[in-house]
C-alpha positions, 0 to 999 in steps of 0.5 A: 058523417065524414065517410058519407062525404068522402066516399061520394066525393071520391066517386064523383072525382073518378067519374069526372076523370073518366069522362075527361080522359079515357086513358085515365080510365084504363089506368084506373081499371088496371089498378082496380083489377090489380087490387081485385087480384090481391083480394083473390090471392088473400082469399086463396091463401086463407084456405091454407091458414087452417093448418100449415101456416099456423104450424109454421108460424109457431115453429119458426118464430122462437128466435128473431132471425127465424121470425124475420126469415118467416116474414120474408118467405111468406110475403114472397110466396103470398105477394101480400105483406097486408095478409101476413100483417093481419095474420101476425096481428091475429096470432099475437092477439091470440097469444100464440107468439110474442111481441118480439116475434111479431116484430121480426115477422113485420121486419121480414115482410118488408123485405119480402114485399120487395120481390114484387117490385123485382117481378114487375120490373124484371118481367111485367114490363118486358113480357106480354103477361096478359097472355099468361093472365087469361089461362090463369083466370080460366083455370082459376075460376074453374077450380074456385067453383069446386067444393073442396076447400084446398082446390078452391084455394088453389083456384083463388090463387090462380085467378088472383095471379091472373087478375094481377097480371091483367091489371099490370097490363092495363096500367101499362097500356094506360100510361103508354097512351097517356104519354101522347096526351099529357107528359107528367114528367113535365111536372117533375120536381127536383131537390128535396121539395120534389122528394117530400112532395112525391113521398107524400103522394106515394103515402097517400096513394097507398093509404087510399089503395091499402096496398103498397104492392099496388102502389109500387106496380103503379110507380114502376109502370109509370116510370117505365112509360116515362111519365115520372122521373127516376128521382120522383119514382124513388120518392114515391116508393119511400112514401108507399113503404110508409103508407103500407102501415095503414093495413096493420093499423086498420087490422089492429083496430079490432085486436087487443092491446098486443095487436095495437103494439104490433101496429105501432112497431110497424109504423115506427119501423117503416117511418124510421126506414123512410126517414133514413132513405130520405136523409141518405137519398143521394148515398142510396142512389150511388149504392144503387148505381154500384149494384146495378153496374155489378149485376148488369143492369143498364144505367138507364134501366130505371125500373130495375134500379127502382127495384134495387133501391126498394130492396136496399133501403128495406134491408138497411131498415131491418139492419138498423132496427134489429138490434133495438128490437128488445128496446122497441118491445119495452117502449111499446109495452110502456106506451100501450100498457095492458088494460087494468080492470077490476073485472078480468077480461079476455086476454086472447079473444078478439075479432082479429082471430075469427077469420082464421079457424085454427087460430080461433081454436088456439086462442079459445084454448089459451083463454080457457087456460086463463079461466082455469088459472083464475079459478085455481086461485078461488078453488085453492083458497076455498080449500084453505090451501095456498097455490104454492103449497099445491104446486110444490112437492110438500106432503099435502096429507101431512100439511092438512093434518096439522094446519087448521088455518082457514083462509078469510076471503070474499069467494063470491066477489072473486068468483064474480070478477075473475071467473063468471065475467070471463066465462060469460065473455068466452061464451059470448065470443063463441056465439059470435064466432060460430057463424064463421067456423068451418064444421071440422073445427066445431067439435074442438070449440064444443069441447073447449066450451064444455071445459069452461063449464067444467071449470065454473061448475068446479068453483061452484061446488067448492063454494058449497063445500067451503061452508062446512069445511071452514068450520070442521077443519078447526073442529076438535072432533078428529073423525070429522076433521080427518074426513074434511082434510082427506077431501082437501088433500084429494082435490089438492093432489088432483090440481097438482097432477093437472099442473104437471100434465100442463107443464109436461115436457112432452106434448102428449100428456097422458090424461088417463092418469086422471082416471085414478082420481075418478076411481079413488073419489068413487071408492073413498066416498063409498068407504066414507059413507060406511064409516059415517053410518058407523060414526053416527051409530056409535054417536061419535058425530050427530046425524045432522053433521053426518048428512052434511058431510055426505053432501060435501062428499058429493060436492068433492066428487063432482069437482073431481069429475069436472076437473078431470074432464077439463084436464082431458081437453086442455092438458091432454095430447096436443095432437087432436087425433091422439087426444080424441083417442085418449078421451075415447078410452078414458073411463066414464061414469058407467065404467067406474061404477062397474069397477067400484061395485065389483067385490073381491072374491074371498 
C-alpha cells in the first residue's frame, strides 16, 4: 500500500520540478543516465562472474588482508561497490566463503569506491568527457548486439562507461546553468547543525538512488559548480557513505541468515566510519589540508580535497574496525543466530545465488553434501553402526562379528525431517533456478540432482534392509549372522572410502577407487547366492529366510551402486573436465556384468 503512494508522489514531484526548472531537468537526466550506466556496468561484469571472479574470490579470501585487498581491487575495477556487495552476499549465503572473509571484502569495497571520487574530481570536471562517451556508446552497443557472452559483456562495460561519462557531463552542465538562477550556496549551513542536516541529505539521496557512487558524483559536480560549500560537501559524502548500506540490506532480503549477518556488518562498519568522521571532522579537514599541500592540490581545489577526505576517512574506518573483525563476527552470530528448526532446511540455497550460475552450482554442490551428511547418520544407524566407527580406522569386519547391538531409533521420522524435506527443497530450488541457468551449467546441475536422488534412494534401500538385519545380527545362526555382518562391513567400508575421497588433500580424488566396491558387490552377491542354495539344501537355513536374504543382498547392491555414483559426482576431481573424464572411464553395469561373468580358465 505504501509503495502505491510513494512512487506516484515521487513521479509527481519530479514532473512538477521539470516544469518549474529546465536546469533541474538536465541535472536529473544526468543522474538517470549515470545510473543507467551503472546498470550496464553491472550487467557487463556479470558476464564474467561465471568463472574468473568466483575463482579469484575463493582463492584470495583465506586471510583478512587478502579479503580487504580483493574488495579494493574488484570495486576499483568495477566502480560498483553495490555489485561487489551483492556477489559477496551470494557467495557467503552459498557457503563458499566465511563471514570474516565477507566482512573483509566489504571493508575493501569501501576503500575501492573512493577511486570513483578521484576519477570524477581529477578527470571528469577538467576534461570534456562527453567526447569520450560517444565512441564508447557506439562501440559498446555494437558489441552488446553480438551473441558471444564475453563479447556482449565487454559491450555492456563500454556502453556503461559511456553512459557514466555522459551522465557526469549533463550533471555538470545542469549545475553550471543552475548557478545563474538559484544560488544553493546561499542556503549553506555552518557548524554541527549544517553537518547533521547535510549528512542526512547525503544519506537520503543515496537511499533513493541506491548508489553512493552516483551521490558522490552529484556532490562533486555541485561542489565544482559552486552550488554547495566545501564543508557541506564533506557532510554529504559522509551521508552517502552511510546510505550505501541500503544496497547490501536489500540484497540480503532474499539471502539466508549469513547474508543478513554480512548486511549487518556493512551497516555497523559504515555507521561507525561516519560517526568517526563527524566527531573528528575538524581534525580530518586539517589532515586533508596537509595531504593536499604535500601532493600539490591547490588550497581552493575543493573537489580534489573532497576526494582526499573520502579516502582518508574510509581508510581510518578500516584501520579502526579491522582489529575487531573477530568480535564483530561473534556479535553478529549472536544477534542473528542460525534458525533452529525441527525439520532440516537448506543451508546454502537462496535466491541471492541464482543470478550467478557458477555460484549456484557450488551452492547446490554444498547443499548436496549437506544432504549426504544427514543421510550418512540415517544409513550408519540403519546398519547399527556409529558414525565414529565408520570414520575411524577400526576393523569393521571384526567389530560387526562381535557386536550384536541393534540401534533403536525412529528411522522413518529422521528420514522425513532430515532427508526427504531437504531433498524436496533442493528439487524445488532447481526447478526455480533452471530458467536462469545458461546451457553450459545445465549438465552440472543435472548431475547434482541425480546425486541427490542416489542419496535418497540409498536411505530407502537401507530402510528395507534394516528390517531383517536388525533381527538376524542377533541370531544364533552363524551362517545368517555372517552374511548380514558382511553386508554391514561392505557398506561401512564404502562410506569410509567416500569420506576419505571427500577429505583428500588433493582436489582430484580418484573416483575409480569406487569401482572396486561395485565389482565386489556383484561378485560377493553371486557367491552368496550359491552359498544360500547350499545352506537351504542342507537345511541349515529355511527357504523363507534364504529368499529374504537374497532380497536384502539386492538392497545392499543397490546402495553400493547409488553411493558410488553419488561419490563420483560429489567427491571426484574438482575440475569439471577431469571429473567428466573419470566418470567416462568408470565401470558401468554392463562392464561389471561382463567382468563378473568371465570364468577363469582351468
